[in-house]
Residue, then its C-alpha position, 0 to 999 in steps of 0.5 A: m903120425f897121421r898128419t905127417f903122412s898126409a902132408a908128405k902125400a900132398g907134397r907129390r900132387g900132379q907129379l904124373t901129369p908130365f908123364f901123361i902129356v908125353l904119352i898122350t903126344a906119343l899116342v897122337i904122333a903115332a895115330l898121325v904116323t899111322i894115318n900118314i902111312g896108311k895115305v902112303a899105302l892108298n896113293k900106291t894103290y891108287v897110282a897102281n890102279a891108274s897104270d893098270a886101268g890106263s894101260l888096259a884101256g888103251a890096249s883094248v882100243m888098240a886091239s879093236v884098231f888092228n882088228n879093223i885093219a885085219t878086216a880091211n886087209s881082208q877086203m883088200k884080199v878079196a878085191y885082188q881076188d876078184f880083180v885077178t879073175t877079171t883081168a884073167v878073163l880079159y887078158a885070156a880074150a885078148l890072147a884069143a883075139l891076137i891068136v885069131s888076128h894072127k892065124t888069119s893074117l898068116a892065112s891071108l899072107s899064104s894066099a897072097k904069096a901063092a897068087a904071086t906065083k900064079a900071077c902070069k901062068a893063071p891070072c884068074v886063079a890068082a885073082g881068086m887067091v887074091a880076093t880070098a887074101i883080102g877077105s882073110l885080111g879084113k878078118a885079121s884087121a877086125s880081131m886086131g881091133i878087138f885086141i886093141t879094145t880089150l888092152k884098153s879094158i885091161g887098163i881100165a881094170i888096172t887103173s880102177f884097182s890101183v886107185a881103189q886099193l890105194f884109197l883104201y890103203n890110205i882110209i886104213r892108215k888114217m883109220a889106224a892113226k885116229g885109233r891110236k889118238d882115241a886110245i891115247k885119250l881113252a888111256y889118260r881118261y882111265l888112268f885120272i879116273n882111277s888115280g883116286i882124285t875124285s876121293r880128295l875133291n869137294s864137290g865144285q872141284r869134282d865138277k871141274f875135274s869131270d870138265w877136264l877129263d872131257s877136254s882135249d887139254v893135254s897139258n894144263v901144267t908145265f914141268d917148270k910150273a910143277s917144279a915151282m910148286f914142289a921144289e923138293f921134287n925137282p930132280l924127280i921131275s926133271h928126270i922123268k922129263q928127260r928119260f921117260p920115252v914119251a911124246g910131250s910131257g903127258r897129262r896132269y891135273h893139279w888142285k889145292d886142298g883146304w890147307e892150300k897144299n898142292h897136289i899133282v897126278q901126272g900120267f904118261v902114255k906112250i904108244n908107238k905111232v901106227d904109220k909103218f906098214i909092210v905092203r905087198i904090191t904087184a911084180l910090175p908097178y902101175p906106171a910099167q903096166i900102163a906103159l906096156l899097155i900102151g906100147m901094145g896098143k901103138i904096135a897093134s894100131d902100127i900092124l893095123a895101119q900096115w895090114v890096110a896099106v897091104g890090103d889096098g896093095y893087094g886091091l891094085a893087084d887084083d885089078s890087074l890080075i882081073v885084067a889079065c884074066g880078061c885078055d887071056d881069050c884073045c892073047p893070040h892076038p898082039a894086042c891082047c898079049a901084051c895087055r896081059s903080060a903088063a897086067c900080070a907082070g904089074a900084079e906080080e910086082e905089087l904082090g911081091i911088095d906087099t907080101a914083104a910088107h904083110s911078113a914084117a907086120n906078122a913078125q911084130i906080132i910074134r916079137f912083140l905083141y906075145p911077149l908084152l902080153t904075157e909080161s903084163g899078165v904075169g906083172l899083176a902077180p904078188a911080188a915084193s913086200l915094201r915098208s911104207s911110211s906114208g899114204f901116197n909114197l906108193s902111189w906109183a905101185t899097185i897095192v895087193w894087201i897088207d903084209d904086216v903093221v910095223h908095231d910092237r903091239g904094246v901100251y906103256v903107262l906111267s902114273f906118279q903123284l906128288h902130294q904136299g903134307k900139312d904142318l900139323g904142329l906136332w907133326q909135318e906130314k910127308y908122303p913119298v912119291p908113289l910111282s907106278f907103270s904097267v905095260a899091256d900087250f894086244r896082240g893076242s892071236g890076231r894076225i894082219s896076214p892072213p887076216k885074223l881077228g884075234f887081237d885082244a888086251r892084256i896086261v903083261r908087266t907091271d912095277i909090282s908083278g908081271k905074266g907072260a913075255l915081252s917082245a924084243s921091241q917092248r924090252f926097251p921102254l920097259k927097261i927105261l921104266r924099271g932102271n934108272l927112273k925107279q932108282k930115283v923115285q926110291g931114292g927120294g929123287k936125288 
């Protein structure tokens, strides 16, 4: 009986081996699946960190750029205040010189007209009046010369200020454009540093990656080459290329692991150009101001020339009156009376011609010089705000300051990774495409005008969660990121 039992037991030896094989296989596959799931979660963490770090780094640089713009704009405002103070003094000096010149000329004209009425009645008295008119006209001419010189000083001041403001404005534009490039470069740098690349590279590959980070290369693998490496991701790659609103194809890093499997980390950074400024200019553009000053100078010079001619005429009349005055004592003598009559008649006629020219010259002061001087002074006040998209398209204007910069104050970063899995025999590694985006805002509490250094960076939206509110100009890029593109990724790129 015992022998029979032993024989039966010996016939069932090894029957549990297949079960252990199946169990061990299942455990190995489960372990591989667990590892695969862990890598998927880690990849998602990497892309989220990369996007957040990139957007925050870029926004920090842009905040500094806009704070610098606000600082420079403050300098423009101070320069304008100093300019207004200087030109106000010059305009006051010009107006004072014009008033003195005008009043003195009017006094000269009054003396000349009075002398004309007494030329034959009292030639000696008339001669004294004409001498007074000549002296007053000389003072008027000197004041008019000061007025013309002051106009030239005003023209130099306006030209210097306009050139200086345009020069500073162009410096601000160049600084902003360079700052944006630096922000994009730093955003890419932080994106790739935080993408988990270095943890997957050997020492030699890490050195190569470090050199690549320091280079200015922005596209070392084309989309077509990426498609050839990852045929299964072709629809996704094509969709990102067509839909994501960034310049170029972003920046990507590619490497192969020890299994000769391809890996790519792709990043996109979008920061709108800082090239549209809203600029405040003076009421009168620079050419109009210069034209006004040149016009006033020409009119003043013509008046001065007329006064010189009138003064010469007054001198001739004065000579005639002196002759008539000398004939007063011997006038009973026929020869003396004839000489006196001829001299005073000539002086009276000369005075009539000269006082008419003198009156016409004085009328030009009231008609032209006062209104034009007022218009020129008022024309330096801040007036219209214009949108400028070029450094020199406002070279015809006198820039006062910058009202604002047309920009959504947003930094948009998208990151995704493509990894080819290893064929482990029992299990084929497959990694879905982890994608993450981040939107950072750098508006803070800063303002361009009136200048306030409060621009600061913060993340306002991610693909996981968000805080704060987006402006209307920031919603369109975000809609693209969260809309069809995300559906394509979640659907495996189909």
